[in-house]
DOROKOL-468361 format. One record per residue (C-alpha): x, y, z. Coordinates in steps of 0.02 Angstrom, whole numbers, plus 50000, padded with zeros to 5 digits. Layout:
<pts>
XYZ/...
</pts>
This chain:
<pts>
484334954551610/482964952951453/481014954951509/480654938651447/481414921651439/480934902551440/481704894751591/481944900851761/483624901351785/483594916851653/482734926551777/483394936351924/482564931752113/481924945252199/483004945252356/484754949852323/485884935452285/487474930952373/489034940352355/490084932352220/491754938152123/490924941151954/492574946851866/493444931251895/491904920451792/491794936051676/493314931651579/493694913351597/493364906351419/493734924051328/495374920351411/495434902251362/496284901651176/495914887951075/497204877251128/496334871951279/494604866951158/494404853051050/494744858350872/494014853350711/494914847850565/494124845750401/495034830250330/495564828950135/496154811450079/495964801549934/494094797949951/494214817349927/495194815949755/496904816549843/498084807549740/498854800249893/498694798450073/500754799950086/501014818950091/502774826750112/502594845250080/501124858450066/501304876650009/500194890949962/500644899849803/500304918749764/498834915149669/498184906349830/498014887449777/498624873549880/499924863149825/500104845349888/501654836349888/501394817849893/502274801149838/501184797849714/500834815949624/500824833249633/498944840049688/498424857749675/496914862149757/495494874849748/494444871849912/493354861249805/494514847749666/495994843949654/497204843849477/498294828049494/500194831549402/500904814449359/502264810149280/502084806049086/503504797648990/502314803148817/502444822748861/503884829748902/503044845049001/502444834249115/503384828149295/504804818349274/504354806149421/502624807549519/503544804249719/503774823849762/504664825849920/504824846349939/504014862249869/504464879649859/504044896149772/505274906049733/505064926249712/504644925149533/503004914649550/504044898049500/503784882149597/505254870549651/504734854249678/506174842549763/505764823249677/506104805849735/507604799949635/506954812349496/508154826849507/507534844849533/505714849849440/505254867549406/503374872349373/503014886449242/501224892949317/501214905949176/501314891149066/500734876649162/502144864949115/503624855449206/505514857249151/506774846749227/508554851949284/509564836349335/511544840749301/513074829849337/514114837949438/515754829049457/514754811149447/513664817549550/512034818549458/510324825149549/509134812349466/510004800349575/509664808049728/508084815149850/507744832749879/507054837250035/507234854750053/507264868649956/507844887749974/508294904249909/509494917249962/509354935349941/510374936549795/509154925049690/510174908349713/509174891749738/509954879349871/509464861349865/509744849950021/509634832349976/510344815150032/511904818849941/512234833949995/512084853849953/511734862249803/511744878649754/511084884449560/511124901949499/509824903649385/510204918049305/512124913649249/511594893749242/512944887949365/512954874749497/513904871549643/513904857649745/514504855649931/514814838550025/515344830150173/517334827250166/518084819650303/519874830850287/519014845750297/518374849650450/517534865450391/516424855150259/514714847850279/514584839550416/513504825150346/512754822250159/511074818650222/510094835150225/508214834450285/507944853050318/508454868250253/508254888450294/508814906650231/508414917150381/507864934550395/509734938950397/510054929050228/511034916650343/510924897350256/510694885050405/510664866350357/509794852350437/510784836850429/510814821150518/512474824650599/512114842350663/511764860750626/512804868950497/512984888250457/513644891650293/514994904050275/514934912250094/516584920050123/517564904850167/516474894950084/516554883550243/515314877250378/515014880350550/514634864450669/513274864150797/513194845650873/512704836351020/513914837651182/513364823151315/514624835651423/513674849051373/511784852751432/511554867151328/512224858851145/510904852951028/509914837551109/510244825350966/511224825750787/509844822050686/508714838250629/507264836350521/506544854050536/507074871850545/506044888850576/506324905250596/504914913950706/504484930550708/505624936050849/507144928250747/507394913750857/507974897150772/507004882150789/507584862550761/506454847950754/507564834550796/507154815050794/507244810450968/507824824251049/506174834051029/505984851951000/507554864451011/507664882651024/509554889750964/510344905751033/511744909850902/512484923251019/512654912551171/512844897551063/511624889751182/510254877151144/508764876051249/507524858751206/505804852951253/505564834251236/504154822551268/503664815651457/502574801551451/501934806251634/501734823551595/500314825551444/500804844451440/502454841351344/502594835651172/501654820951130/503504813051039/505224817351029/505394815350824/504794833950762/504534833750589/503884850250550/503704866850649/502734883950590/502114899750691/500454907450726/499704924350717/499894922650881/501614918050903/501184902050950/502094886550863/501234872550790/502514855850793/502274841250716/502874825150757/502694806450731/501404804850866/500164819250853/500214838150828/500734848950966/500054868951003/501444876251118/501814889751207/503494897551191/503454909651334/502754896551457/503304877651368/501544873151392/500914859751269/499174856551196/499074839151116/498114834050964/498134816350900/496904804850815/495224800150888/494434785750780/492674790650878/493154809450810/492884811350631/493484828550636/495084824750742/496774821450660/496754808150532/498424801950566/499704804950682/501234802650590/501454821650539/502614827250390/502184843750339/501174859850419/500824875750322/499934891450380/499124899750216/498784918550211/497154918150311/497784908550464/497384890050420/498444875550456/498854862750332/499404846350415/500104835350297/500294817050372/501134799750325/499664788450299/498044801350325/498244813750199/497924833350219/496934839750380/496414856850391/496044867650524/495464885350513/495434897650692/493944903450653/493244886950695/493784889050866/492984902550929/491504893451013/492134881451140/491484862751144/491324858951344/491164839551365/490344833851533/490854817051524/492524808651485/492554795251351/492514781551459/490914785751515/489264783551393/489094797251297/487294796451240/486604800151426/488014811051495/488454823551369/486794826651300/486214843651415/484454845951403/484674861351550/486294875151589/486574887851734/488094896051773/488184904251970/488974920751962/490564908952043/490834902151881/490214885751938/489184876951779/487704864751807/487204854351685/485554846651667/485814830351564/484794817851485/484974800851582/486604806951671/485984816851817/486614832751876/488434839451840/489354851351937/490664858351811/492124869151808/492284876451638/494184879451694/494784860851730/493394851551633/493274841451787/491424837151844/490504830452002/488984821051968/487434819852052/486244805352025/484744795252063/485094782252227/483684770152243/484324769552439/484584785852459/482794794252471/483604811152485/484464809252326/483924815852137/482154809552108/482654806951913/484214806651808/483484817551675/483584834951703/482494848151595/482644863751686/483914870751822/483304888651926/484074896752065/483324905952205/483934918652343/484394905052465/485734899152333/484794881252329/484284875352131/482544870152088/482654856551946/481354851251848/481414831951818/480754819751695/479764806751808/480374811951965/479404830251997/480164844852056/481704844352143/482414857052271/484374854852301/485424862952436/487294861352350/488054866852532/487054848852600/487074839252444/485224834252474/483604834552374/481954837852432/480594830152323/478974840152242/477864825452180/476264823052087/474904816052204/472974815452121/472194814952267/472944828852339/472494845152218/473614855452308/475004847252232/475914848552076/474874841451921/476284830151837/478124821251892/478454825751702/479184840351743/479854854851594/479974871651642/480354882051791/479924901051810/479974913251955/479154928051916/479244945651974/478344942152123/479174926952187/478134913952140/478764898652032/477754895551876/477944876151844/477724868851674/477194851851649/476534837651527/475024839551611/474624857651634/475014874651727/475744874751900/475994889552008/477094886152169/477044896652333/478984893152401/478204899052573/476664887752586/477384874352471/475594874852398/475344872752209/473934879852109/473604870251945/472854879251772/472234865051649/471454862551478/469284864051481/468824858651317/467324866851366/468154882551431/468754894951275/469774905351403/470564890551494/472424883351442/472304878651248/473464863251285/474124854451454/476014852951389/476864865851434/478314869851350/478714890251356/478514900951491/478694922351493/478294934951598/478114951051502/478684968651548/476784971251617/476734955251721/475994945451611/475974927451600/476384920051434/476304900751395/476734891851235/475984875351228/475994858851113/474514867051018/474584885651043/475214900151131/474384908751289/474194923651384/473684923251557/472634936351661/473164931951837/471614942851926/470254932351811/471284917551798/470784917951623/471854915051460/472024922251294/472264909351151/473314912850991/473144899550858/474194896550674/472864900450557/473214894150365/471984906850299/472924920450388/474544924550329/475004936350474/474494924850602/475614912050707/476484901450602/476484885550697/475704879550854/477044870750954/477864886851042/479634881451132/480324899051173/479794917651182/480614933351220/480144950151232/481474964851155/481574980951229/480404987951101/479074977151185/479114965551011/478994946751063/480014933650958/479134917550961/480244900450917/479004887350861/479494868550828/479234867150641/478604886850609/480274897050616/480434912650701/478894924550717/479064942650777/477284947450875/476814964850884/475514967551015/474844986250944/474394976850782/474114959250832/475124952350680/476594937950674/477924942150545/478714923850486/480574919850474/480894902250416/482254893650311/481724901350145/482274918450225/484124911650296/483574904850455/484584889150481/482994876850529/481264878550573/481234870250736/481864882250874/482204877251048/483104891851117/483184912351089/484444924051178/484694942451135/486784947951141/487124966051196/486924972351008/485444967850993/485544953450891/484604937950927/485664920150961/484464906850901/484804887750928/483774873150813/483734856650783/485234858850650/486364872350709/486394889050775/485964906450696/486104924050741/484774936550681/484994954750654/483164960750676/483614977650608/484504970650434/483334954250449/484884944250398/485434928650465/487114921650486/487264902450517/488334892150607/488574873950608/489644858550675/491134864250552/491244881150677/491504871950817/489734869150892/489404852751002/488444846350856/487114853050752/485744847250835/485304856351001/484114853351157/482534859051205/482694872451346/484554868251358/485164887851337/485754902151460/486624920351460/487464924651611/487874942751677/489404945951569/488454941351410/489204923451388/488004911351294/487754893551329/486854881551225/486744862851274/486364850051134/486764831251109/488584830851116/488734844151267/488694861751271/489324876251149/490144891351246/490504908051192/490494927051194/489644936051058/490574947551016/492034937850999/491194928750854/491944935450702/491574934250525/492984928950385/493954943350369/494794936950211/494344939750041/494564925649927/495974926549777/495004924749622/495644911249484/495164908849308/495334889349290/494864885449114/494074890448947/493464878748852/492454873848691/491284858148653/491984851748811/493944853448776/495014867648850/495714878048724/497494876548703/498294893248746/500274899448751/499844905548923/499034895949067/497154900049120/497644908749282/498724919249185/498104924249014/497264941448997/496784941748822/495694928548700/495284931848511/493884920448463/493184919248267/491724913348223/490924901948224/491734897048378/491184912648460/490614904348610/491554897148763/491254889148937/492424893749081/492674888949269/493344900349410/493564897449575/493704910049731/495004901249830/494494904250023/494764885850102/493604887950268/492134882450243/492304884450028/490574876750002/489904891850044/490954903349940/490054914149849/490324917949641/489824929549512/490294933749331/489844947649201/490464951249001/490464970848996/489774976848850/488694961348846/487784958749016/486914974049104/487094965249255/487924952649354/487734935849332/487614928849523/487824910949524/487924906649711/489134890549769/489174886449557/490874889249487/490604890449289/489524901549145/489424898748963/489124913448839/488694906548653/488194914748489/489204931648529/489114946948405/490684953248352/491734966048462/492664967248606/492174962948791/493074960648956/492604945849057/492614950349242/492574935349391/492214939949577/491954928249712/491534930049912/492214919550066/490974908350155/490274925550254/489964932350091/491534945350109/491574947849933/493324950949816/492614964349691/494294966549601/494324949049563/495054945149383/494574950449223/494814942549047/494754952948880/493994943748744/494084949748570/492774940148452/492834942348235/491254941248169/490904931448009/491074940147830/489114943947827/489064953947988/490414965847939/489584982447913/490314984747737/489414967247691/488004972647755/487894989147684/488354980647530/487004969947540/485734981347600/486004990747431/485974975947304/484494972047395/483714990147374/484144990047185/483534971647144/481794973447261/480874989047287/479634985647401/478905001947437/478865017247535/478995006847718/480464996647675/481405011047607/481055023847763/481605007847869/483195007947755/483565024547771/483365023847969/484515008547963/485715019047865/485495035547951/485725024948133/487455017448052/487885035547993/487605041348170/488695027848258/489885031348130/489835050148151/490035046948344/491325035148323/492345048148219/491995060148337/492755051048494/494215047348379/494205066648329/493985069748517/495505057548547/496605065248422/496115083948490/496775078648662/498125071248601/498665089048500/498245097248656/499575087948751/500775091048612/500505109348598/500665108748775/502195099448753/502865109848646/502555124948748/503455118148888/505065111448761/505075128148684/504915138048850/506845130548875/508385137248781/509605125348894/509745109248826/509825099248981/508325107849019/507475104348849/507925084848890/507265086049064/505435094548976/505585081348863/505675065648996/504275075249120/502985078348968/503125062348890/502855053449054/501515060349103/500775061548927/500965043148905/500315040149092/502135030849140/502805027749299/504405032549227/505525036849093/507365039949043/508355048548892/510045041248857/511155049948731/512875045648690/514395050048776/515825059248727/516655043548658/515035040448561/515345021048628/514425021548779/512455029048822/512025035748972/510555044449053/510535062849019/508915065349094/507405055149189/505995053949297/505765042749439/507365033749420/508555031149573/510065041749574/511165025749595/510215019549413/510725035649322/512365036649376/512875019849344/512225015149182/513205015249036/512545004148869/513934998348741/513495000748580/512264988948496/512044980648670/510114976848746/508544984748671/509025003748670/510724999948598/509534992448456/508425006248446/510065020348442/510985008648293/509055005748198/508455023148209/506725011848245/505725011648393/505444995348517/504014992048621/504284977948757/502644972748856/503634959648968/505214964949028/505354950949144/505344936649022/506244945848874/507754940648840/508214956648755/508054967248904/509754973249003/508924966849180/510184977649277/509044993249236/507244984849249/507714975049390/508454990149514/507014999549430/505524987249443/505084990849276/503864977949181/503614985149006/504324999348906/504225008448732/505785016048661/506035028548539/507475038048437/507755054848450/508245059848275/509135077948244/509335075948044/509975060448007/511035058348162/510115048548313/510385060848460/509485048448595/508465036648635/506875039848748/505985027848857/504465026248935/504315013949065/502855003549174/503074995049330/501774981149264/502024971449092/500634978448972/500364979848776/500554997348700/499275001448535/499645009648397/499065026448462/500215024948597/501675021648491/501165038648365/501035049848495/502865044448554/503475047448379/502515064448371/503205070348541/504985061648501/504995073048320/504405087048431/505755085748547/507185085048394/506675102948343/506835109348511/508565099648557/508945108148396/508335124848417/509385122048608/510785117748494/510795132648399/510345144948559/512165136448618/512905140248460/512385157748468/512795159848646/514605153348604/514625165548454/513695179348565/515285175448700/516695175848573/516065192848496/516095199848669/517805193948709/518165200948533/517525219448582/518545217848742/520085214548657/519945228448528/519295239448716/520955234448781/522115236448632/521185253948589/521275260548773/522475252748904/523835243748781/524195262848709/524075271248855/525005260948925/526395261648769/526295279548776/526675278448966/528125268148938/528975279748792/528905294248928/529665281249071/531085278948962/531415295648902/530985304349081/532835300149161/533805308849019/532605323649002/532475326049195/534545328349176/534295341249051/532925350449117/532015345349280/530625356249259/530175349249105/530555331649175/529255335049316/527785341149201/528245322549111/528235315049286/526345321249298/526005316649132/526685297449173/525445297549352/524075305749249/524285291049117/524475277449251/522735283549334/521915283849180/522635266749136/522085258549304/520285266849265/520355259149087/520665242749165/519445242349316/518105246349195/518395233149085/518485223249243/516725226849284/516025222949104/516945205549119/515895204049287/514105211549264/513635210249427/515085222549471/514145236349398/512665233849521/513845233049664/514935247949626/513825266849655/513495275949497/514655289649567/516185279649584/515575271449414/515585289949342/517435294249418/518155278349357/517615283549162/518335300649181/520065294949263/519995285049121/519905298748991/521045312049102/522335297849091/522265292648930/521785310248825/522395325248944/520295329048954/520085338649124/518345328449199/517345336349332/516055324949421/514855333749539/513785323649638/512215330949739/511365317649844/511405299649869/509995286449836/510175268749773/509425265749622/508325251949532/509575239549445/508995243849269/509015263049284/510655260849375/511435251049229/510665261549077/511275279749151/513065271549174/513025265748971/512275282048918/513725291449019/515005279348956/514245284548771/514295300748807/516155301048855/516585290348714/515815304148580/516775317748674/518475307848662/518195303248476/517315318248420/517245332948516/518975339848531/518565345248701/519625350848822/518385351948990/516975339149038/515695340149168/514675327649242/513435332949374/512365317549448/511005325049558/509485315949646/507955323149636/506845323849793/504925331449839/504625343449975/504615332350104/506315324250083/505795309849982/506735304049834/505835306849664/507165303249552/508805307249470/509505317849335/511305316949219/512175328349133/513845328549037/514235344948955/515785347148858/516715363948783/517195353948619/516605356848452/514965354848450/513815349248313/512045353348245/510815340648299/509565341548155/510915338448032/511485321448129/510635303748080/510015295748238/511135281848223/512755292548205/513525298548362/512725284448480/511075293948483/509885280648444/510535269648584/510575282148713/508955286548660/508165266348680/508955267048833/508475280048922/506485274348834/506845257448903/506685265149092/505615277549062/506795291949047/507075307548959/508535312548851/508965329848786/510505332148688/510745351248639/512335356548543/512765369448401/514425370248317/515945377548424/515095380148578/514995362048656/513805349448672/512565344848825/511685327748844/510425327148999/509535311049064/507985314549174/507195300649274/505665302049377/504745288549508/503085291949415/502765293949232/503685309949188/502325322749113/
</pts>
């Protein structure tokens, strides 16, 4: 509880209260959804500008507009005004008829309208025009029918339900299909009259007819029927269906004509129905259900011909909302024809005769409790002057003439206690101004004209305390306004004739009265506010000043309004006082607004309407748990944040009982729930559950005009992005809107012309702006707006504007004129200096501009250099192509990209490299020669930019739709005179392409062409190298293996005969044959190693040397001895180099040495601690030798052997002399050789 308040019902008695179930009453209103409250409807009819009050359909489009179809025109609503579209025979782009029955927005943003005998109409929001579709299908013309329902399936096909059957239109193929009832075909439509269509989440098409429900089978082109069966209680309740709806759980709901609401379970093929029961107010209001929609809580709004119903599918409970002529914020008409929930949860209700009613859940945050039924006089019964709620939840209300009421918030039922002339134990007056409890459970009542009453709820008897002029210990007046029980147990009673203290033990009163001769007496006898502060002081608000009572002396200190002191009290009539936890006092005045009093400085700070307070006449102040103050006034409720000093105001539109509250009628219970009484009942709420509007509005540009006439553009104002103005028309007016429909009168707007305005133009609730005499240049018009609670859409809308100046404002013209004037008029030194300064400034600007251009070009060149580096880093063609795509996408900041090249037949272009493309698109794309934009680029060799791929007829939709491409630019890649392929830089949204971007992409394509040629040359070189390697291997095979095998075959042929003549010679030849075979085998193994280089590393160096030796022994009959000392795995490069050096040395032995013996020694070197340190390879023969100094390095392969040795950091030594043989030694160590 807080320290100070204005009525005793907010003070706690000194004794402990009786035990109560706090948990029960604390959550009552919090658990009540607004379906149990009076809700507030905003009305939109012909009086507000609606074209007609007969409404057939309501829809919110993707821009945020609300569209309302009536019998006399289509209406577009922005929260403020209606734009009406009607048929005009002189305008071929207008509506064909004005009677619109149905509305639907397709996935591309086009609006489809079903007309009454006017065919099908499509509205183009990008051009703000209408197009009619009325094909003649086998004698059935859409123009003669009424189209009641429109849907779109997942394939994009549009379905239309009419009084002449079902139609499907394939917009891409421009193909129509018609389905109709055929009495000879049981699987045809059950009826030609279709009121409802639904494509559900599974892409099933449901058709509601006047002869049952139909489900379309697209494979069989047949319809399954679900109809009423009198013998089956789980069948459809009646056959005539008016509405279809799928809820978030996938349930199918049907509105019928006469059978109420049905829910269909397709799995069980079972219907469950809810109907109207005249004896049950919790049932549907009528059995003719015309519209269904689900809200965010999962409950259904159900429109009937007799009102609106809020239906709980879980419990079956229904709350009805019907027309109340006495309530201007009830439904305007009970015959509901359309329901629509907008994106913020607002409900739009279209009726047959009452236009549109709009309800937003934010208007139901406050509960409006009415204590009296409609049959009783609402003036006295509903005007609440005092409020108190027991811990048990019982609500006590004191009224202005309706007596005391004991009410239940759960049932809304009230029990009355009234004054009875013949009953002295009854209430003494029916005007109850204050209610205060005591520790015994009795209630103390302040009455107007009846004195003070004590009420015993158990016996229901009243005890009266009346004024008696002859008895000074009685109350000073029977007009009692306030009751406060202080911390000492005394009651303080405020009357219209002084302040009284009352001792409940002795039942004696002490009076404190105004004495004009005593400045320390009360300032005024009309007591209108009482408060005990944290120090026990009593604060008394009167009709003429604020008083502080010193209880020990009985003297008052007065605080007054002083016109000459801005820090004094703002007004002398004080209706409410509250002390906050910081010891600051908040004073509510009647006419002077809110005051904050600082006892330390003894100054008042004022908050009035100018600071945001809703009204300057304050009745009550209550704090919430967050420290905010809730303030009731003569014109609404204010929420005030003392820290930010910001007010948030609420009105009757937010669900308050009325805008006018009453004096002393406010209360906060222990759970923080607040009650404010007024002229029309009580407003009940929990502050923590009062939220601001969380939905930022969509912003739309609505008009651009010059001289009062709208500009004629090729695009609608809502979708235009660029505008060019030429002098002298370098001015324009514009209108825009923030599309928030809940309290739109509080929407805020701002705009700014970038490159012209320094700051935003905050225009409040106005929605238009103007610019005149704009200098030449480029600008961006930015439009932003907020909702009713100040939540801004900072992104908003923007429009690029280019202003072309007059001739004399061009720089070259001005420069020429300046030169002429300079030559013609020599006006002295000062003028020349100014001219020079002007020219210097212009030159500086040009230099800056040129610098920016050079910087931009530098960045482009750097990007191209980087791309060159990346392209030339790759030699494989496919790698070059992928690098091209990746670099181009990055440089151009594209969303994706691809490179299309000719296939082997050169008849189709296929995707050879891509970035961010779907694999399916890459695999399936085959574009015939000359087809689409890419085909034209490949055929002509010229680049093409498509800035809006969604509407360009040249575009191949199969690619753009699959990849979500909104714009692209394609350039050819030429190698010589041939078009190698086409590169495409793709963007997700439509956009324009600058000349710099085009040049940059062409430069990149030219560089790519060079890289592609290099890759092709590399590929040719690689193929040539492979061919040369094959030729080398063929020569080796011919020179080595083939000759060996040929010699072996000759020996084998001669061997039998030789064996017969001389077995010894035969054995020698047989040994020779064996050696030659082993040599051929070794030669073949060596060649196989050459064919598979990896095998050279897989085979140990010792085995490689043995294969070389065996090949020589087999081919040349040279003895080869191989000696190996140690074993270790060498680094790959060392392994290969030593093998190649040995191979070259042995080839020299075979070709040049004429040796008989060769010794190969492979020695692995180790350190003293047995760690591997290196390797030494020596090849020694006993051939004829040579003089090393007389042999050129390139002879005998010596140069090649030295290069191989140096490549691994090894040392090669060759020692030889004629007739003494040759020794080749290679030494390699782990560390660098000395």
